[in-house]
N, CA, C and O atoms as a CHARMM CRD file, in Angstrom:
* protein
*
  356
    1    1 MET  N      8.99200  -1.06300  18.82600 PROA 1      0.00000
    2    1 MET  CA     8.42300  -2.37200  19.05700 PROA 1      0.00000
    3    1 MET  C      8.97400  -2.96100  20.35100 PROA 1      0.00000
    4    1 MET  O     10.06500  -2.61200  20.80400 PROA 1      0.00000
    5    2 ILE  N      8.20900  -3.83700  20.91500 PROA 2      0.00000
    6    2 ILE  CA     8.64300  -4.50400  22.12700 PROA 2      0.00000
    7    2 ILE  C      9.57900  -5.62800  21.73000 PROA 2      0.00000
    8    2 ILE  O      9.18600  -6.53900  21.00200 PROA 2      0.00000
    9    3 ASP  N     10.82700  -5.57000  22.20800 PROA 3      0.00000
   10    3 ASP  CA    11.82900  -6.54500  21.80400 PROA 3      0.00000
   11    3 ASP  C     11.54300  -7.93400  22.34700 PROA 3      0.00000
   12    3 ASP  O     11.97700  -8.92100  21.75300 PROA 3      0.00000
   13    4 ALA  N     10.82800  -8.04000  23.45500 PROA 4      0.00000
   14    4 ALA  CA    10.59400  -9.33200  24.08700 PROA 4      0.00000
   15    4 ALA  C      9.61600 -10.19900  23.30600 PROA 4      0.00000
   16    4 ALA  O      9.52100 -11.39800  23.56600 PROA 4      0.00000
   17    5 LEU  N      8.89300  -9.62600  22.36100 PROA 5      0.00000
   18    5 LEU  CA     7.92300 -10.40700  21.59100 PROA 5      0.00000
   19    5 LEU  C      8.52500 -10.86300  20.27100 PROA 5      0.00000
   20    5 LEU  O      9.02200 -10.05900  19.48300 PROA 5      0.00000
   21    6 GLU  N      8.46800 -12.16400  20.05000 PROA 6      0.00000
   22    6 GLU  CA     8.83900 -12.72100  18.75800 PROA 6      0.00000
   23    6 GLU  C      7.54500 -13.20300  18.11800 PROA 6      0.00000
   24    6 GLU  O      6.93600 -14.17300  18.56800 PROA 6      0.00000
   25    7 VAL  N      7.14100 -12.51900  17.07400 PROA 7      0.00000
   26    7 VAL  CA     5.87300 -12.82300  16.41200 PROA 7      0.00000
   27    7 VAL  C      6.17500 -13.53100  15.09700 PROA 7      0.00000
   28    7 VAL  O      6.93900 -13.02600  14.27500 PROA 7      0.00000
   29    8 LYS  N      5.56600 -14.70900  14.90000 PROA 8      0.00000
   30    8 LYS  CA     5.75700 -15.46900  13.66900 PROA 8      0.00000
   31    8 LYS  C      4.41000 -15.94400  13.14800 PROA 8      0.00000
   32    8 LYS  O      3.53400 -16.33700  13.91800 PROA 8      0.00000
   33    9 VAL  N      4.25800 -15.90100  11.84100 PROA 9      0.00000
   34    9 VAL  CA     3.06100 -16.49200  11.23900 PROA 9      0.00000
   35    9 VAL  C      3.28400 -17.99100  11.20600 PROA 9      0.00000
   36    9 VAL  O      4.20100 -18.48500  10.54900 PROA 9      0.00000
   37   10 TYR  N      2.43500 -18.70400  11.92200 PROA 10     0.00000
   38   10 TYR  CA     2.52300 -20.14900  12.03700 PROA 10     0.00000
   39   10 TYR  C      1.92900 -20.80200  10.78900 PROA 10     0.00000
   40   10 TYR  O      2.52600 -21.71600  10.21900 PROA 10     0.00000
   41   11 LYS  N      0.75800 -20.33600  10.36900 PROA 11     0.00000
   42   11 LYS  CA     0.11400 -20.79500   9.14300 PROA 11     0.00000
   43   11 LYS  C     -0.64400 -19.62800   8.52600 PROA 11     0.00000
   44   11 LYS  O     -1.15400 -18.75700   9.23100 PROA 11     0.00000
   45   12 LEU  N     -0.70800 -19.62600   7.21100 PROA 12     0.00000
   46   12 LEU  CA    -1.45200 -18.60700   6.48400 PROA 12     0.00000
   47   12 LEU  C     -2.34200 -19.31700   5.47500 PROA 12     0.00000
   48   12 LEU  O     -1.86900 -20.12100   4.67200 PROA 12     0.00000
   49   13 TYR  N     -3.62000 -19.01600   5.52200 PROA 13     0.00000
   50   13 TYR  CA    -4.60100 -19.63400   4.63200 PROA 13     0.00000
   51   13 TYR  C     -5.15400 -18.55500   3.71200 PROA 13     0.00000
   52   13 TYR  O     -6.06400 -17.82100   4.09400 PROA 13     0.00000
   53   14 ALA  N     -4.61200 -18.45400   2.50100 PROA 14     0.00000
   54   14 ALA  CA    -5.07800 -17.45100   1.54100 PROA 14     0.00000
   55   14 ALA  C     -6.43200 -17.88000   0.97600 PROA 14     0.00000
   56   14 ALA  O     -6.68800 -19.07000   0.79200 PROA 14     0.00000
   57   15 ILE  N     -7.28400 -16.91600   0.70700 PROA 15     0.00000
   58   15 ILE  CA    -8.62300 -17.17700   0.17300 PROA 15     0.00000
   59   15 ILE  C     -8.70700 -16.56900  -1.22000 PROA 15     0.00000
   60   15 ILE  O     -8.40600 -15.39200  -1.41800 PROA 15     0.00000
   61   16 GLU  N     -9.11700 -17.38100  -2.17100 PROA 16     0.00000
   62   16 GLU  CA    -9.24100 -16.94500  -3.56200 PROA 16     0.00000
   63   16 GLU  C    -10.52800 -16.15000  -3.75900 PROA 16     0.00000
   64   16 GLU  O    -11.50100 -16.33000  -3.02600 PROA 16     0.00000
   65   17 GLY  N    -10.52000 -15.28100  -4.74400 PROA 17     0.00000
   66   17 GLY  CA   -11.74100 -14.56700  -5.09600 PROA 17     0.00000
   67   17 GLY  C    -11.62300 -13.06800  -4.88000 PROA 17     0.00000
   68   17 GLY  O    -10.58400 -12.54800  -4.47200 PROA 17     0.00000
   69   18 ASP  N    -12.73000 -12.39500  -5.16900 PROA 18     0.00000
   70   18 ASP  CA   -12.76000 -10.93500  -5.12000 PROA 18     0.00000
   71   18 ASP  C    -13.40600 -10.38300  -3.85900 PROA 18     0.00000
   72   18 ASP  O    -13.67800  -9.18400  -3.78300 PROA 18     0.00000
   73   19 LYS  N    -13.65300 -11.21400  -2.88800 PROA 19     0.00000
   74   19 LYS  CA   -14.28100 -10.74700  -1.64700 PROA 19     0.00000
   75   19 LYS  C    -13.24600 -10.02700  -0.78100 PROA 19     0.00000
   76   19 LYS  O    -12.04500 -10.22600  -0.96400 PROA 19     0.00000
   77   20 PRO  N    -13.69700  -9.19700   0.15600 PROA 20     0.00000
   78   20 PRO  CA   -12.77000  -8.44900   1.01200 PROA 20     0.00000
   79   20 PRO  C    -11.87600  -9.33200   1.90500 PROA 20     0.00000
   80   20 PRO  O    -10.73500  -8.96500   2.18600 PROA 20     0.00000
   81   21 LEU  N    -12.38200 -10.47700   2.34700 PROA 21     0.00000
   82   21 LEU  CA   -11.57900 -11.37100   3.18000 PROA 21     0.00000
   83   21 LEU  C    -10.53900 -12.04900   2.30400 PROA 21     0.00000
   84   21 LEU  O    -10.88400 -12.77800   1.37400 PROA 21     0.00000
   85   22 LYS  N     -9.26300 -11.80900   2.59800 PROA 22     0.00000
   86   22 LYS  CA    -8.17200 -12.31200   1.76500 PROA 22     0.00000
   87   22 LYS  C     -7.45300 -13.51100   2.35900 PROA 22     0.00000
   88   22 LYS  O     -6.92700 -14.34000   1.61700 PROA 22     0.00000
   89   23 ALA  N     -7.41900 -13.62100   3.70500 PROA 23     0.00000
   90   23 ALA  CA    -6.68000 -14.72400   4.32000 PROA 23     0.00000
   91   23 ALA  C     -7.01700 -14.82900   5.79800 PROA 23     0.00000
   92   23 ALA  O     -7.50500 -13.88600   6.42100 PROA 23     0.00000
   93   24 PHE  N     -6.73800 -16.01500   6.33500 PROA 24     0.00000
   94   24 PHE  CA    -6.72000 -16.24500   7.76800 PROA 24     0.00000
   95   24 PHE  C     -5.28000 -16.56100   8.14400 PROA 24     0.00000
   96   24 PHE  O     -4.55800 -17.19200   7.37200 PROA 24     0.00000
   97   25 ALA  N     -4.86300 -16.12800   9.31900 PROA 25     0.00000
   98   25 ALA  CA    -3.50600 -16.41600   9.78300 PROA 25     0.00000
   99   25 ALA  C     -3.54400 -16.92300  11.21800 PROA 25     0.00000
  100   25 ALA  O     -4.34600 -16.47200  12.03600 PROA 25     0.00000
  101   26 ASP  N     -2.66300 -17.86500  11.50100 PROA 26     0.00000
  102   26 ASP  CA    -2.41200 -18.31200  12.86600 PROA 26     0.00000
  103   26 ASP  C     -1.03800 -17.78100  13.23200 PROA 26     0.00000
  104   26 ASP  O     -0.07400 -17.99800  12.49800 PROA 26     0.00000
  105   27 VAL  N     -0.93600 -17.08800  14.36000 PROA 27     0.00000
  106   27 VAL  CA     0.28800 -16.40200  14.74200 PROA 27     0.00000
  107   27 VAL  C      0.80600 -16.94300  16.07200 PROA 27     0.00000
  108   27 VAL  O      0.05600 -17.06800  17.04000 PROA 27     0.00000
  109   28 ALA  N      2.09500 -17.26000  16.10300 PROA 28     0.00000
  110   28 ALA  CA     2.74200 -17.70900  17.33400 PROA 28     0.00000
  111   28 ALA  C      3.49800 -16.53900  17.95000 PROA 28     0.00000
  112   28 ALA  O      4.19800 -15.80000  17.25700 PROA 28     0.00000
  113   29 ILE  N      3.34800 -16.38200  19.25500 PROA 29     0.00000
  114   29 ILE  CA     4.07000 -15.34200  19.97800 PROA 29     0.00000
  115   29 ILE  C      5.02200 -16.02000  20.95000 PROA 29     0.00000
  116   29 ILE  O      4.61200 -16.77400  21.83300 PROA 29     0.00000
  117   30 ASN  N      6.30500 -15.73100  20.76200 PROA 30     0.00000
  118   30 ASN  CA     7.37900 -16.30100  21.57900 PROA 30     0.00000
  119   30 ASN  C      7.32700 -17.83100  21.61300 PROA 30     0.00000
  120   30 ASN  O      7.74100 -18.44000  22.59900 PROA 30     0.00000
  121   31 ASP  N      6.83000 -18.44300  20.56400 PROA 31     0.00000
  122   31 ASP  CA     6.68300 -19.90300  20.50300 PROA 31     0.00000
  123   31 ASP  C      5.97900 -20.44800  21.74400 PROA 31     0.00000
  124   31 ASP  O      6.21800 -21.58400  22.15200 PROA 31     0.00000
  125   32 ALA  N      5.10800 -19.62500  22.34300 PROA 32     0.00000
  126   32 ALA  CA     4.42300 -20.03400  23.56500 PROA 32     0.00000
  127   32 ALA  C      2.91400 -19.86800  23.48500 PROA 32     0.00000
  128   32 ALA  O      2.17500 -20.59400  24.15000 PROA 32     0.00000
  129   33 VAL  N      2.45200 -18.92300  22.68100 PROA 33     0.00000
  130   33 VAL  CA     1.02600 -18.64300  22.55900 PROA 33     0.00000
  131   33 VAL  C      0.67400 -18.64800  21.07500 PROA 33     0.00000
  132   33 VAL  O      1.38100 -18.05600  20.25900 PROA 33     0.00000
  133   34 LEU  N     -0.43400 -19.32400  20.72700 PROA 34     0.00000
  134   34 LEU  CA    -0.89300 -19.36800  19.34700 PROA 34     0.00000
  135   34 LEU  C     -2.23800 -18.65400  19.25900 PROA 34     0.00000
  136   34 LEU  O     -3.18500 -19.00800  19.96100 PROA 34     0.00000
  137   35 ILE  N     -2.31300 -17.64900  18.39500 PROA 35     0.00000
  138   35 ILE  CA    -3.57200 -16.94700  18.13300 PROA 35     0.00000
  139   35 ILE  C     -4.06500 -17.44200  16.78600 PROA 35     0.00000
  140   35 ILE  O     -3.40400 -17.24200  15.76700 PROA 35     0.00000
  141   36 LYS  N     -5.21700 -18.08500  16.77500 PROA 36     0.00000
  142   36 LYS  CA    -5.77800 -18.65100  15.55200 PROA 36     0.00000
  143   36 LYS  C     -6.90400 -17.76100  15.02600 PROA 36     0.00000
  144   36 LYS  O     -7.69200 -17.21300  15.79700 PROA 36     0.00000
  145   37 GLY  N     -6.96400 -17.62800  13.71400 PROA 37     0.00000
  146   37 GLY  CA    -8.09800 -16.95000  13.09900 PROA 37     0.00000
  147   37 GLY  C     -7.97400 -15.45500  12.91700 PROA 37     0.00000
  148   37 GLY  O     -8.98600 -14.76100  12.82400 PROA 37     0.00000
  149   38 ILE  N     -6.75000 -14.93700  12.86300 PROA 38     0.00000
  150   38 ILE  CA    -6.57500 -13.52400  12.52600 PROA 38     0.00000
  151   38 ILE  C     -6.93300 -13.36600  11.05000 PROA 38     0.00000
  152   38 ILE  O     -6.52800 -14.18000  10.22000 PROA 38     0.00000
  153   39 LYS  N     -7.69000 -12.32300  10.72300 PROA 39     0.00000
  154   39 LYS  CA    -8.13000 -12.12000   9.34400 PROA 39     0.00000
  155   39 LYS  C     -7.30900 -11.03100   8.66300 PROA 39     0.00000
  156   39 LYS  O     -6.91700 -10.04300   9.28300 PROA 39     0.00000
  157   40 VAL  N     -7.05900 -11.23600   7.37700 PROA 40     0.00000
  158   40 VAL  CA    -6.49400 -10.19800   6.51500 PROA 40     0.00000
  159   40 VAL  C     -7.63700  -9.75000   5.61300 PROA 40     0.00000
  160   40 VAL  O     -8.22300 -10.55600   4.89100 PROA 40     0.00000
  161   41 ILE  N     -7.94600  -8.46000   5.66100 PROA 41     0.00000
  162   41 ILE  CA    -9.09500  -7.91800   4.94600 PROA 41     0.00000
  163   41 ILE  C     -8.65200  -6.76500   4.05300 PROA 41     0.00000
  164   41 ILE  O     -7.81100  -5.95300   4.43700 PROA 41     0.00000
  165   42 GLU  N     -9.23100  -6.70600   2.85700 PROA 42     0.00000
  166   42 GLU  CA    -8.98800  -5.58800   1.94200 PROA 42     0.00000
  167   42 GLU  C    -10.08200  -4.56000   2.17000 PROA 42     0.00000
  168   42 GLU  O    -11.24800  -4.80000   1.85700 PROA 42     0.00000
  169   43 GLY  N     -9.69800  -3.41600   2.71600 PROA 43     0.00000
  170   43 GLY  CA   -10.64700  -2.34100   2.97400 PROA 43     0.00000
  171   43 GLY  C    -10.50700  -1.22500   1.95900 PROA 43     0.00000
  172   43 GLY  O     -9.73800  -1.33500   1.00400 PROA 43     0.00000
  173   44 ARG  N    -11.24400  -0.16200   2.16500 PROA 44     0.00000
  174   44 ARG  CA   -11.18600   0.98800   1.25100 PROA 44     0.00000
  175   44 ARG  C     -9.80300   1.60900   1.18600 PROA 44     0.00000
  176   44 ARG  O     -9.39300   2.13500   0.15200 PROA 44     0.00000
  177   45 GLU  N     -9.08200   1.54000   2.31300 PROA 45     0.00000
  178   45 GLU  CA    -7.75900   2.15900   2.37200 PROA 45     0.00000
  179   45 GLU  C     -6.63100   1.13800   2.31800 PROA 45     0.00000
  180   45 GLU  O     -5.49800   1.45600   2.68000 PROA 45     0.00000
  181   46 GLY  N     -6.91500  -0.07400   1.87600 PROA 46     0.00000
  182   46 GLY  CA    -5.88100  -1.09700   1.74000 PROA 46     0.00000
  183   46 GLY  C     -6.07500  -2.24500   2.71300 PROA 46     0.00000
  184   46 GLY  O     -7.12200  -2.38000   3.34600 PROA 46     0.00000
  185   47 LEU  N     -5.04700  -3.06700   2.81700 PROA 47     0.00000
  186   47 LEU  CA    -5.11100  -4.24100   3.67900 PROA 47     0.00000
  187   47 LEU  C     -5.03800  -3.86300   5.14600 PROA 47     0.00000
  188   47 LEU  O     -4.34100  -2.92300   5.52900 PROA 47     0.00000
  189   48 PHE  N     -5.78000  -4.62200   5.96900 PROA 48     0.00000
  190   48 PHE  CA    -5.65000  -4.46900   7.41600 PROA 48     0.00000
  191   48 PHE  C     -5.89300  -5.80800   8.08400 PROA 48     0.00000
  192   48 PHE  O     -6.41200  -6.73900   7.46800 PROA 48     0.00000
  193   49 MET  N     -5.51400  -5.89600   9.34500 PROA 49     0.00000
  194   49 MET  CA    -5.64600  -7.10100  10.13800 PROA 49     0.00000
  195   49 MET  C     -6.81200  -6.95600  11.09900 PROA 49     0.00000
  196   49 MET  O     -7.03600  -5.88500  11.66400 PROA 49     0.00000
  197   50 SER  N     -7.55500  -8.04400  11.28200 PROA 50     0.00000
  198   50 SER  CA    -8.64800  -8.07300  12.24700 PROA 50     0.00000
  199   50 SER  C     -8.42200  -9.25700  13.17900 PROA 50     0.00000
  200   50 SER  O     -8.23000 -10.38600  12.72800 PROA 50     0.00000
  201   51 MET  N     -8.44800  -8.99300  14.47100 PROA 51     0.00000
  202   51 MET  CA    -8.26500 -10.06400  15.44900 PROA 51     0.00000
  203   51 MET  C     -9.48300 -10.99500  15.43800 PROA 51     0.00000
  204   51 MET  O    -10.55500 -10.60100  14.97900 PROA 51     0.00000
  205   52 PRO  N     -9.32800 -12.21900  15.93700 PROA 52     0.00000
  206   52 PRO  CA   -10.46700 -13.15000  15.99100 PROA 52     0.00000
  207   52 PRO  C    -11.62700 -12.55000  16.78600 PROA 52     0.00000
  208   52 PRO  O    -11.42000 -11.83700  17.76800 PROA 52     0.00000
  209   53 GLN  N    -12.85400 -12.85200  16.34200 PROA 53     0.00000
  210   53 GLN  CA   -14.04900 -12.30100  16.97900 PROA 53     0.00000
  211   53 GLN  C    -15.07500 -13.39000  17.22200 PROA 53     0.00000
  212   53 GLN  O    -15.13300 -14.38800  16.50400 PROA 53     0.00000
  213   54 ASP  N    -15.88400 -13.17800  18.25400 PROA 54     0.00000
  214   54 ASP  CA   -17.02300 -14.03700  18.55700 PROA 54     0.00000
  215   54 ASP  C    -18.27000 -13.16400  18.57700 PROA 54     0.00000
  216   54 ASP  O    -18.21700 -11.99300  18.95200 PROA 54     0.00000
  217   55 GLN  N    -19.38300 -13.74500  18.17100 PROA 55     0.00000
  218   55 GLN  CA   -20.63600 -13.00000  18.19100 PROA 55     0.00000
  219   55 GLN  C    -21.33000 -13.22100  19.53200 PROA 55     0.00000
  220   55 GLN  O    -21.51500 -14.35400  19.97600 PROA 55     0.00000
  221   56 GLY  N    -21.70900 -12.11300  20.16500 PROA 56     0.00000
  222   56 GLY  CA   -22.39800 -12.17400  21.45000 PROA 56     0.00000
  223   56 GLY  C    -23.88100 -12.45100  21.28500 PROA 56     0.00000
  224   56 GLY  O    -24.40600 -12.48100  20.17200 PROA 56     0.00000
  225   57 LYS  N    -24.53600 -12.65100  22.40100 PROA 57     0.00000
  226   57 LYS  CA   -25.98400 -12.89400  22.37800 PROA 57     0.00000
  227   57 LYS  C    -26.75200 -11.70200  21.82600 PROA 57     0.00000
  228   57 LYS  O    -27.87800 -11.84400  21.34900 PROA 57     0.00000
  229   58 ASP  N    -26.13400 -10.52300  21.89400 PROA 58     0.00000
  230   58 ASP  CA   -26.76200  -9.31700  21.35800 PROA 58     0.00000
  231   58 ASP  C    -26.52600  -9.14900  19.85300 PROA 58     0.00000
  232   58 ASP  O    -26.87400  -8.12200  19.26900 PROA 58     0.00000
  233   59 LYS  N    -25.92400 -10.18000  19.23500 PROA 59     0.00000
  234   59 LYS  CA   -25.63400 -10.21900  17.79300 PROA 59     0.00000
  235   59 LYS  C    -24.51300  -9.27300  17.36500 PROA 59     0.00000
  236   59 LYS  O    -24.26100  -9.12700  16.16900 PROA 59     0.00000
  237   60 LYS  N    -23.83200  -8.62300  18.32200 PROA 60     0.00000
  238   60 LYS  CA   -22.67500  -7.78700  18.00600 PROA 60     0.00000
  239   60 LYS  C    -21.42200  -8.66300  18.04300 PROA 60     0.00000
  240   60 LYS  O    -21.39100  -9.70500  18.69900 PROA 60     0.00000
  241   61 TRP  N    -20.39400  -8.21600  17.32500 PROA 61     0.00000
  242   61 TRP  CA   -19.13300  -8.95200  17.27900 PROA 61     0.00000
  243   61 TRP  C    -18.13900  -8.34900  18.26400 PROA 61     0.00000
  244   61 TRP  O    -18.01400  -7.12800  18.36400 PROA 61     0.00000
  245   62 TYR  N    -17.42800  -9.22100  18.99700 PROA 62     0.00000
  246   62 TYR  CA   -16.45000  -8.80300  19.99600 PROA 62     0.00000
  247   62 TYR  C    -15.14100  -9.54100  19.76500 PROA 62     0.00000
  248   62 TYR  O    -15.13600 -10.74000  19.48700 PROA 62     0.00000
  249   63 GLU  N    -14.02100  -8.81300  19.88400 PROA 63     0.00000
  250   63 GLU  CA   -12.71700  -9.45900  19.75000 PROA 63     0.00000
  251   63 GLU  C    -12.54800 -10.49100  20.84800 PROA 63     0.00000
  252   63 GLU  O    -12.80100 -10.20700  22.01900 PROA 63     0.00000
  253   64 SER  N    -12.11500 -11.70300  20.46900 PROA 64     0.00000
  254   64 SER  CA   -11.84700 -12.72700  21.47400 PROA 64     0.00000
  255   64 SER  C    -10.39500 -12.66700  21.93500 PROA 64     0.00000
  256   64 SER  O    -10.03600 -13.24600  22.96000 PROA 64     0.00000
  257   65 VAL  N     -9.56300 -11.96100  21.16800 PROA 65     0.00000
  258   65 VAL  CA    -8.17900 -11.68900  21.55400 PROA 65     0.00000
  259   65 VAL  C     -7.97800 -10.19600  21.37700 PROA 65     0.00000
  260   65 VAL  O     -8.27100  -9.64500  20.31600 PROA 65     0.00000
  261   66 ARG  N     -7.48700  -9.55100  22.39900 PROA 66     0.00000
  262   66 ARG  CA    -7.28600  -8.10200  22.32900 PROA 66     0.00000
  263   66 ARG  C     -5.87100  -7.75900  22.76400 PROA 66     0.00000
  264   66 ARG  O     -5.39100  -8.24700  23.78700 PROA 66     0.00000
  265   67 CYS  N     -5.21300  -6.92200  21.98500 PROA 67     0.00000
  266   67 CYS  CA    -3.89300  -6.40500  22.35500 PROA 67     0.00000
  267   67 CYS  C     -4.11700  -5.20800  23.27300 PROA 67     0.00000
  268   67 CYS  O     -4.92400  -4.32700  22.97500 PROA 67     0.00000
  269   68 LEU  N     -3.41100  -5.18600  24.36500 PROA 68     0.00000
  270   68 LEU  CA    -3.58700  -4.11100  25.33300 PROA 68     0.00000
  271   68 LEU  C     -2.73700  -2.88500  25.01900 PROA 68     0.00000
  272   68 LEU  O     -2.85300  -1.85200  25.67800 PROA 68     0.00000
  273   69 SER  N     -1.88200  -3.01000  24.00600 PROA 69     0.00000
  274   69 SER  CA    -1.14100  -1.82100  23.57500 PROA 69     0.00000
  275   69 SER  C     -1.17300  -1.74700  22.05400 PROA 69     0.00000
  276   69 SER  O     -1.12000  -2.76800  21.36900 PROA 69     0.00000
  277   70 ASN  N     -1.25800  -0.54700  21.54600 PROA 70     0.00000
  278   70 ASN  CA    -1.25700  -0.34300  20.09500 PROA 70     0.00000
  279   70 ASN  C      0.05000  -0.80000  19.46900 PROA 70     0.00000
  280   70 ASN  O      0.08000  -1.23700  18.31900 PROA 70     0.00000
  281   71 GLU  N      1.13100  -0.69600  20.23500 PROA 71     0.00000
  282   71 GLU  CA     2.44900  -1.10500  19.74500 PROA 71     0.00000
  283   71 GLU  C      2.47600  -2.60900  19.44400 PROA 71     0.00000
  284   71 GLU  O      2.99500  -3.02800  18.41000 PROA 71     0.00000
  285   72 VAL  N      1.92600  -3.40100  20.33500 PROA 72     0.00000
  286   72 VAL  CA     1.89000  -4.85400  20.13300 PROA 72     0.00000
  287   72 VAL  C      0.97100  -5.19300  18.96300 PROA 72     0.00000
  288   72 VAL  O      1.31900  -6.02400  18.12500 PROA 72     0.00000
  289   73 ARG  N     -0.18900  -4.56200  18.89900 PROA 73     0.00000
  290   73 ARG  CA    -1.11500  -4.81300  17.78900 PROA 73     0.00000
  291   73 ARG  C     -0.45600  -4.47800  16.45700 PROA 73     0.00000
  292   73 ARG  O     -0.59700  -5.23000  15.49200 PROA 73     0.00000
  293   74 GLN  N      0.25400  -3.37000  16.39200 PROA 74     0.00000
  294   74 GLN  CA     0.92500  -2.97200  15.15900 PROA 74     0.00000
  295   74 GLN  C      2.03000  -3.95300  14.79000 PROA 74     0.00000
  296   74 GLN  O      2.22800  -4.25100  13.61200 PROA 74     0.00000
  297   75 GLN  N      2.74600  -4.45500  15.78400 PROA 75     0.00000
  298   75 GLN  CA     3.80600  -5.43200  15.53000 PROA 75     0.00000
  299   75 GLN  C      3.21200  -6.70700  14.91900 PROA 75     0.00000
  300   75 GLN  O      3.75500  -7.24500  13.95400 PROA 75     0.00000
  301   76 ILE  N      2.11000  -7.18300  15.47600 PROA 76     0.00000
  302   76 ILE  CA     1.44900  -8.37700  14.94500 PROA 76     0.00000
  303   76 ILE  C      0.93000  -8.10500  13.53500 PROA 76     0.00000
  304   76 ILE  O      1.10300  -8.93000  12.63800 PROA 76     0.00000
  305   77 ALA  N      0.29500  -6.95300  13.33800 PROA 77     0.00000
  306   77 ALA  CA    -0.23800  -6.59400  12.02300 PROA 77     0.00000
  307   77 ALA  C      0.86700  -6.53200  10.97700 PROA 77     0.00000
  308   77 ALA  O      0.68700  -7.01200   9.85800 PROA 77     0.00000
  309   78 ASP  N      1.99700  -5.95200  11.32500 PROA 78     0.00000
  310   78 ASP  CA     3.11100  -5.85200  10.38200 PROA 78     0.00000
  311   78 ASP  C      3.57800  -7.23200   9.93000 PROA 78     0.00000
  312   78 ASP  O      3.82100  -7.44900   8.74300 PROA 78     0.00000
  313   79 VAL  N      3.70100  -8.15300  10.86400 PROA 79     0.00000
  314   79 VAL  CA     4.16000  -9.50900  10.54600 PROA 79     0.00000
  315   79 VAL  C      3.12800 -10.23600   9.68100 PROA 79     0.00000
  316   79 VAL  O      3.48800 -10.87300   8.69100 PROA 79     0.00000
  317   80 VAL  N      1.86000 -10.14300  10.04800 PROA 80     0.00000
  318   80 VAL  CA     0.79400 -10.83300   9.30900 PROA 80     0.00000
  319   80 VAL  C      0.66800 -10.27200   7.88900 PROA 80     0.00000
  320   80 VAL  O      0.61200 -11.04000   6.92800 PROA 80     0.00000
  321   81 LEU  N      0.62400  -8.95800   7.74800 PROA 81     0.00000
  322   81 LEU  CA     0.44500  -8.35700   6.42500 PROA 81     0.00000
  323   81 LEU  C      1.65600  -8.59100   5.52700 PROA 81     0.00000
  324   81 LEU  O      1.49700  -8.78200   4.32100 PROA 81     0.00000
  325   82 THR  N      2.85200  -8.57900   6.08800 PROA 82     0.00000
  326   82 THR  CA     4.05800  -8.88100   5.31800 PROA 82     0.00000
  327   82 THR  C      4.02900 -10.31700   4.82600 PROA 82     0.00000
  328   82 THR  O      4.36900 -10.58100   3.67200 PROA 82     0.00000
  329   83 ALA  N      3.63100 -11.24100   5.67500 PROA 83     0.00000
  330   83 ALA  CA     3.54200 -12.65900   5.26800 PROA 83     0.00000
  331   83 ALA  C      2.49600 -12.83700   4.17300 PROA 83     0.00000
  332   83 ALA  O      2.71800 -13.58500   3.22100 PROA 83     0.00000
  333   84 TYR  N      1.36600 -12.15900   4.30000 PROA 84     0.00000
  334   84 TYR  CA     0.32300 -12.26700   3.27000 PROA 84     0.00000
  335   84 TYR  C      0.83100 -11.72000   1.93500 PROA 84     0.00000
  336   84 TYR  O      0.68600 -12.37100   0.90000 PROA 84     0.00000
  337   85 LYS  N      1.41800 -10.54100   1.95900 PROA 85     0.00000
  338   85 LYS  CA     1.88600  -9.91400   0.72200 PROA 85     0.00000
  339   85 LYS  C      2.93500 -10.77500   0.02600 PROA 85     0.00000
  340   85 LYS  O      2.94300 -10.87000  -1.20100 PROA 85     0.00000
  341   86 SER  N      3.81800 -11.40100   0.79600 PROA 86     0.00000
  342   86 SER  CA     4.85100 -12.23600   0.16300 PROA 86     0.00000
  343   86 SER  C      4.27800 -13.56100  -0.32800 PROA 86     0.00000
  344   86 SER  O      4.87700 -14.20200  -1.19200 PROA 86     0.00000
  345   87 SER  N      3.12700 -13.98600   0.20500 PROA 87     0.00000
  346   87 SER  CA     2.53600 -15.25200  -0.24300 PROA 87     0.00000
  347   87 SER  C      1.74300 -15.10700  -1.53000 PROA 87     0.00000
  348   87 SER  O      1.51400 -16.10200  -2.21900 PROA 87     0.00000
  349   88 VAL  N      1.31800 -13.90200  -1.87500 PROA 88     0.00000
  350   88 VAL  CA     0.49700 -13.71600  -3.07000 PROA 88     0.00000
  351   88 VAL  C      1.29800 -13.24500  -4.27400 PROA 88     0.00000
  352   88 VAL  O      0.71700 -12.95700  -5.32100 PROA 88     0.00000
  353   89 ARG  N      2.57900 -13.16200  -4.15300 PROA 89     0.00000
  354   89 ARG  CA     3.42800 -12.72000  -5.28900 PROA 89     0.00000
  355   89 ARG  C      3.63600 -13.83400  -6.25900 PROA 89     0.00000
  356   89 ARG  O      4.31700 -13.65400  -7.26900 PROA 89     0.00000
């Protein structure tokens, strides 16, 4: 992991019910950048994180926030999924 990044879940909004969408999370990076609207989704292979997306004019969905390295994306996902799992216990 990149040591220079401090990733914290700022707010977590759990969603009740049996639908795949389980929560929204707002994540602070280094107490300087806030990413709002990260989704926690239950997929066929378990929980995963989805970055915020906007729908284009072509009706396709595009990430509005993109991690340029898999290492950073995994670090954010680990923090978000850990926070979600501890909130539903």
